[in-house]
Backbone as JSON Lines, residues from 0, in Angstrom:
{"i":0,"aa":"M","n":[-133.51,14.22,39.31],"ca":[-132.66,13.85,38.27],"c":[-131.56,12.86,38.73]}
{"i":1,"aa":"L","n":[-130.99,13.25,39.91],"ca":[-129.98,12.34,40.36],"c":[-130.48,11.0,40.74]}
{"i":2,"aa":"A","n":[-131.73,10.98,41.24],"ca":[-132.26,9.57,41.52],"c":[-132.48,8.77,40.29]}
{"i":3,"aa":"L","n":[-132.51,9.32,39.13],"ca":[-132.57,8.5,37.91],"c":[-131.16,8.04,37.48]}
{"i":4,"aa":"I","n":[-130.08,8.86,37.62],"ca":[-128.72,8.66,37.28],"c":[-128.15,7.54,38.2]}
{"i":5,"aa":"T","n":[-128.41,7.67,39.46],"ca":[-127.61,6.87,40.43],"c":[-127.78,5.3,40.1]}
{"i":6,"aa":"P","n":[-128.94,4.73,39.89],"ca":[-129.11,3.35,39.58],"c":[-128.35,2.99,38.26]}
{"i":7,"aa":"V","n":[-128.25,3.86,37.26],"ca":[-127.61,3.53,36.09],"c":[-126.09,3.47,36.36]}
{"i":8,"aa":"L","n":[-125.6,4.52,37.1],"ca":[-124.17,4.52,37.51],"c":[-123.8,3.23,38.2]}
{"i":9,"aa":"A","n":[-124.65,2.98,39.18],"ca":[-124.45,1.66,40.15],"c":[-124.35,0.44,39.34]}
{"i":10,"aa":"G","n":[-125.29,0.35,38.19],"ca":[-125.23,-0.82,37.39],"c":[-124.07,-0.94,36.51]}
{"i":11,"aa":"M","n":[-123.63,0.24,35.91],"ca":[-122.47,0.29,35.17],"c":[-121.28,-0.07,35.93]}
{"i":12,"aa":"G","n":[-121.14,0.41,37.12],"ca":[-120.05,0.03,37.98],"c":[-119.99,-1.45,38.29]}
{"i":13,"aa":"Y","n":[-121.23,-1.92,38.47],"ca":[-121.28,-3.34,38.75],"c":[-120.87,-4.28,37.66]}
{"i":14,"aa":"N","n":[-121.23,-3.85,36.45],"ca":[-120.95,-4.5,35.18],"c":[-119.44,-4.46,35.04]}
{"i":15,"aa":"A","n":[-118.9,-3.28,35.18],"ca":[-117.46,-3.13,34.99],"c":[-116.64,-4.02,36.06]}
{"i":16,"aa":"M","n":[-117.07,-4.04,37.4],"ca":[-116.36,-4.94,38.25],"c":[-116.54,-6.34,37.78]}
{"i":17,"aa":"A","n":[-117.76,-6.86,37.31],"ca":[-117.78,-8.14,36.97],"c":[-117.04,-8.52,35.77]}
{"i":18,"aa":"V","n":[-116.86,-7.61,34.75],"ca":[-116.14,-7.81,33.58],"c":[-114.56,-7.93,33.97]}
{"i":19,"aa":"S","n":[-114.15,-6.97,34.89],"ca":[-112.76,-6.99,35.31],"c":[-112.38,-8.27,36.05]}
{"i":20,"aa":"A","n":[-113.32,-8.74,36.8],"ca":[-113.08,-10.04,37.67],"c":[-112.91,-11.14,36.7]}
{"i":21,"aa":"L","n":[-113.81,-11.15,35.65],"ca":[-113.71,-12.16,34.61],"c":[-112.34,-12.21,34.01]}
{"i":22,"aa":"V","n":[-111.97,-10.96,33.56],"ca":[-110.8,-10.9,32.77],"c":[-109.54,-11.31,33.61]}
{"i":23,"aa":"L","n":[-109.55,-10.83,34.95],"ca":[-108.58,-11.17,35.81],"c":[-108.48,-12.67,36.12]}
{"i":24,"aa":"S","n":[-109.54,-13.35,36.33],"ca":[-109.6,-14.82,36.54],"c":[-109.22,-15.6,35.32]}
{"i":25,"aa":"A","n":[-109.5,-15.09,34.14],"ca":[-109.15,-15.59,32.92],"c":[-107.56,-15.59,32.76]}
{"i":26,"aa":"R","n":[-107.02,-14.44,33.18],"ca":[-105.58,-14.22,33.1],"c":[-104.74,-15.16,34.04]}
{"i":27,"aa":"V","n":[-105.39,-15.24,35.18],"ca":[-104.75,-16.08,36.31],"c":[-104.9,-17.58,35.83]}
{"i":28,"aa":"W","n":[-106.05,-17.98,35.24],"ca":[-106.15,-19.43,34.87],"c":[-105.21,-19.7,33.65]}
{"i":29,"aa":"L","n":[-105.09,-18.84,32.68],"ca":[-104.12,-19.03,31.49],"c":[-102.63,-19.08,32.12]}
{"i":30,"aa":"F","n":[-102.29,-18.17,33.02],"ca":[-100.92,-18.18,33.54],"c":[-100.75,-19.51,34.31]}
{"i":31,"aa":"C","n":[-101.63,-19.95,35.16],"ca":[-101.46,-21.19,35.89],"c":[-101.46,-22.39,34.89]}
{"i":32,"aa":"H","n":[-102.25,-22.42,33.81],"ca":[-102.28,-23.43,32.83],"c":[-101.0,-23.54,32.19]}
{"i":33,"aa":"R","n":[-100.38,-22.42,31.72],"ca":[-98.96,-22.42,31.14],"c":[-98.03,-22.85,31.92]}
{"i":34,"aa":"F","n":[-98.12,-22.45,33.21],"ca":[-97.05,-22.72,34.22],"c":[-97.18,-24.34,34.51]}
{"i":35,"aa":"M","n":[-98.28,-24.94,34.67],"ca":[-98.46,-26.31,34.99],"c":[-98.02,-27.1,33.74]}
{"i":36,"aa":"R","n":[-98.24,-26.65,32.4],"ca":[-97.96,-27.35,31.28],"c":[-96.37,-27.55,31.18]}
{"i":37,"aa":"R","n":[-95.62,-26.48,31.75],"ca":[-94.18,-26.45,31.73],"c":[-93.61,-27.58,32.48]}
{"i":38,"aa":"G","n":[-94.37,-28.07,33.42],"ca":[-93.87,-29.09,34.27],"c":[-93.38,-28.63,35.62]}
{"i":39,"aa":"L","n":[-93.76,-27.59,36.13],"ca":[-93.32,-26.97,37.39],"c":[-91.82,-26.98,37.46]}
């Protein structure tokens, strides 16, 4: 049973990491964009 659950948990963890990385990069891009538009 554990052999069936482990790949699913690994896939979910990978998806969560990918989503959090996308959200983080989007926040950083928005912050930099707003900062650059202000004129440094």
